[in-house]
DRENTOR-381851 format. One line per 5 residues: their letters; for each residue z, x, y of C-alpha. Coordinates in steps of 0.05 Angstrom, whole numbers, always signed. Layout:
N
a) Z X Y; ...
//
This chain:
378
mskap) -728 -293 -109; -706 -220 -104; -640 -201 -135; -585 -179 -86; -572 -104 -92
rtvva) -506 -89 -127; -466 -39 -87; -398 -10 -102; -358 +10 -41; -306 +66 -45
lsggv) -249 +29 -10; -196 +78 +13; -150 +29 +48; -173 +52 +117; -214 +17 +170
dsava) -279 +56 +159; -290 +38 +86; -266 -34 +100; -320 -42 +153; -371 -11 +106
awllr) -355 -64 +54; -358 -120 +106; -425 -96 +133; -457 -93 +65; -431 -162 +46
eqgha) -460 -189 +112; -527 -157 +95; -530 -194 +29; -507 -142 -20; -469 -161 -82
vecvh) -408 -119 -64; -352 -95 -109; -299 -46 -86; -264 +10 -122; -200 +44 -99
msnwd) -195 +116 -124; -130 +154 -130; -132 +230 -139; -59 +251 -134; +4 +230 -170
dadgy) +59 +237 -118; +129 +226 -144; +159 +249 -78; +128 +193 -36; +96 +238 +17
ceaaa) +26 +215 +1; +10 +145 +27; -29 +125 -36; +14 +64 -51; +6 +36 +20
dlrda) -69 +51 +18; -76 +12 -47; -39 -48 -16; -86 -45 +45; -147 -41 +0
rdvcd) -124 -104 -37; -112 -140 +28; -182 -123 +52; -213 -149 -13; -172 -212 -9
rlglp) -197 -223 +62; -269 -211 +43; -267 -246 -25; -290 -183 -61; -267 -156 -129
lhrvs) -227 -91 -130; -227 -40 -185; -176 +16 -189; -189 +84 -220; -149 +148 -223
farey) -182 +216 -224; -117 +254 -215; -127 +298 -276; -199 +315 -258; -180 +327 -185
raavf) -126 +376 -206; -175 +415 -249; -236 +414 -204; -206 +415 -134; -132 +431 -131
deflh) -132 +491 -179; -188 +521 -137; -148 +507 -74; -89 +547 -103; -134 +603 -126
earag) -164 +612 -57; -96 +607 -23; -66 +660 -69; -124 +706 -52; -105 +701 +22
rtpnp) -164 +657 +41; -162 +589 +77; -190 +537 +30; -222 +471 +48; -211 +421 -10
dvlcn) -250 +364 +23; -317 +397 +7; -302 +403 -67; -271 +334 -69; -336 +304 -42
reikf) -380 +342 -90; -339 +338 -153; -300 +273 -146; -328 +223 -95; -402 +235 -106
gllrr) -393 +261 -176; -343 +224 -219; -337 +163 -174; -412 +156 -166; -420 +157 -242
yarrl) -363 +106 -249; -399 +60 -200; -462 +65 -244; -421 +45 -305; -399 -16 -266
gadsl) -472 -35 -260; -481 -14 -187; -548 +3 -157; -513 +46 -105; -447 +74 -82
atghy) -427 +65 -9; -372 +101 +29; -343 +99 +99; -367 +169 +117; -398 +181 +184
arlgr) -465 +209 +163; -537 +186 +154; -591 +195 +101; -665 +206 +111; -723 +225 +66
lddqp) -768 +286 +64; -822 +297 +11; -794 +236 -25; -725 +267 -30; -661 +247 +6
illra) -638 +292 +63; -570 +291 +98; -568 +276 +173; -513 +277 +224; -480 +211 +244
rdlgk) -498 +180 +311; -425 +190 +331; -424 +266 +336; -349 +266 +348; -338 +233 +279
dqsyf) -397 +264 +241; -375 +286 +171; -439 +320 +147; -400 +386 +147; -357 +360 +90
lhavs) -417 +331 +52; -461 +393 +53; -447 +412 -20; -469 +344 -48; -536 +352 -82
atdla) -598 +312 -64; -595 +282 -133; -525 +255 -122; -545 +227 -54; -605 +189 -82
dvrfp) -566 +124 -94; -514 +131 -38; -506 +89 +25; -470 +107 +90; -465 +41 +127
lgelt) -428 +72 +187; -480 +126 +202; -509 +90 +262; -442 +67 +291; -389 +97 +335
kpevr) -315 +95 +318; -300 +45 +375; -355 +0 +348; -325 +4 +278; -256 -16 +306
rlaae) -288 -74 +344; -324 -100 +283; -261 -95 +241; -223 -136 +292; -278 -188 +297
aglpv) -281 -194 +221; -205 -203 +218; -195 -143 +173; -121 -128 +164; -133 -53 +175
aakrd) -169 -60 +242; -114 -23 +279; -92 +24 +223; -89 +96 +246; -137 +145 +216
stgic) -111 +189 +161; -104 +263 +177; -94 +324 +135; -97 +328 +59; -69 +272 +17
figer) -33 +316 -33; +6 +348 +23; +19 +284 +62; +71 +287 +118; +112 +344 +89
pfaef) +108 +414 +120; +51 +456 +91; +96 +514 +73; +145 +468 +37; +90 +439 -6
lasfi) +58 +506 -25; +126 +535 -43; +125 +491 -106; +61 +526 -130; +58 +595 -98
apspg) +118 +642 -99; +141 +668 -31; +113 +737 -16; +139 +760 +52; +112 +823 +83
pivte) +101 +860 +148; +64 +835 +209; +29 +895 +239; -15 +913 +298; -84 +945 +291
sgetv) -51 +1012 +300; -2 +998 +242; +61 +984 +283; +106 +933 +250; +123 +876 +298
grhrg) +151 +823 +252; +153 +793 +182; +108 +740 +152; +128 +689 +100; +66 +698 +55
lhlyt) -7 +709 +73; -27 +641 +45; +11 +607 +101; -31 +636 +157; -103 +631 +180
lgqrq) -146 +674 +225; -139 +658 +299; -71 +626 +288; -21 +631 +346; +36 +585 +328
glrig) +91 +603 +279; +86 +679 +282; +155 +687 +312; +137 +750 +350; +170 +763 +417
gvggr) +162 +821 +464; +151 +886 +427; +165 +955 +455; +164 +934 +528; +94 +902 +522
aeaaw) +74 +845 +566; +89 +777 +535; +16 +761 +519; +6 +714 +460; -5 +743 +390
yvaek) -60 +718 +344; -75 +730 +270; -135 +776 +265; -136 +798 +193; -102 +791 +125
rpdrn) -95 +852 +80; -76 +826 +11; -76 +896 -20; -19 +916 +27; +9 +845 +38
elvvv) +0 +857 +113; -15 +806 +167; -52 +839 +225; -42 +811 +295; -71 +825 +364
qghdh) -56 +802 +434; -106 +761 +473; -145 +698 +454; -212 +734 +455; -190 +802 +430
palms) -250 +839 +398; -215 +839 +330; -220 +764 +330; -295 +764 +340; -347 +768 +285
aglat) -421 +785 +293; -438 +754 +226; -414 +734 +157; -431 +737 +83; -428 +676 +38
gpvsw) -424 +658 -34; -481 +618 -67; -514 +569 -19; -516 +495 -36; -582 +468 -9
igpap) -592 +394 -2; -660 +391 -35; -706 +452 -41; -688 +515 -2; -730 +523 +61
agwrr) -796 +559 +49; -777 +619 +92; -714 +629 +50; -755 +630 -13; -799 +683 +18
rrpla) -735 +722 +34; -749 +720 +108; -693 +708 +159; -688 +636 +182; -671 +615 +252
crvkt) -624 +556 +249; -555 +535 +272; -488 +541 +237; -418 +513 +238; -363 +557 +210
ryrqa) -310 +502 +217; -312 +427 +225; -296 +420 +299; -339 +478 +321; -402 +467 +363
dqdcs) -466 +490 +329; -482 +563 +338; -551 +596 +337; -559 +646 +280; -606 +682 +233
ltaag) -597 +667 +160; -624 +712 +105; -619 +715 +29; -570 +764 -2; -581 +771 -76
aaaae) -600 +712 -120; -564 +656 -82; -517 +682 -29; -532 +690 +45; -519 +735 +104
vvfdr) -513 +705 +174; -519 +741 +240; -497 +701 +301; -536 +703 +365; -468 +710 +399
pqrav) -404 +736 +366; -359 +680 +341; -283 +675 +343; -238 +669 +282; -290 +661 +228
tpgqy) -248 +650 +166; -261 +668 +93; -250 +608 +48; -279 +560 +99; -352 +540 +97
avfyl) -414 +560 +137; -458 +498 +142; -529 +503 +167; -568 +454 +211; -637 +444 +238
gdrcl) -632 +391 +291; -596 +331 +261; -611 +353 +190; -557 +387 +149; -593 +438 +105
ggari) -532 +456 +63; -479 +509 +65; -436 +560 +29; -366 +587 +26; -351 +644 +74
ektgr) -333 +707 +34; -326 +759 +89; -341 +771 +162; -363 +830 +203; -360 +857 +274
rreie) -424 +875 +311; -425 +948 +289; -417 +927 +216; -478 +882 +213; -545 +914 +199
plpea) -602 +892 +245; -647 +840 +212; -721 +828 +222; -742 +775 +272; -724 +707 +245
eac) -774 +651 +232; -756 +579 +243; -730 +537 +184
//
């Protein structure tokens, strides 16, 4: 008689991971759950205490053991300090990518192995496949919930013993299964935002770590039209919160953040949603994290024709990708893209497969991007 696979489920206290645990139990796995906390919140904004109670209630309902582990110290060093570094530099960081790589599929995965698990399972909406006997990352069937963008920096090695039980399901199906199973979190709302910020205003939170540095808001021509509260509080393409009214008799068209100039502490704004200053013809990245070996064309230093997301909710965009130095990349879009933001991530796709990605370091307008040779397919 074959032994039931031992699987540790990362149980957040939400409906997705609860259904993941229920599904695996129903499939005959020997399931244990672990609730991970990454932030010590004395102010009560983070909902960690409520999430722990919900995780316990789910385990009670399913008859599963629950372990609790804190990686708050490691999270601070590996994720939050980098978040602050990027914000101070005027970029717009995305801590979820580092959290997945360093904490969830790094420390937590190794913790699950110490518990004797054969695999770690999470409630992420993503799928895994295999190519040349290595794991590859695929989009979820529910494209509206797909989280491969946030998983692109997890290595193939760290995905080798991972399970994504929700990869073939839609969110409504997950809700329905939770209700049918009598899970106490079936109707719990999805969490939004970043746990360490919680429900408090973003500016209020950052003020505890980054000193205010107000400066001028200027037009492309250098005219001062307002004051900003600190470059770290704004992102490219932002419209809300600029507090700019009519200036010099101009029409009351909306203003948008087009550029940050840290050396002058200036925030550059333009009028019009699709102003040319908001459009980029391409971008340059830091080192690329490939899930498995880099594509053959990349290794031959030939441009690759693939698709890219420069933010989570963006539709895929056709592009040419080419090596720049030992590990970084340059991307030229087939069509200019709006509000491409340094600090965020460019994530590359070929069909449903997520190839990997890299942090965006800078962007360029059409005249600033050198023509590339004809791209070959990934």
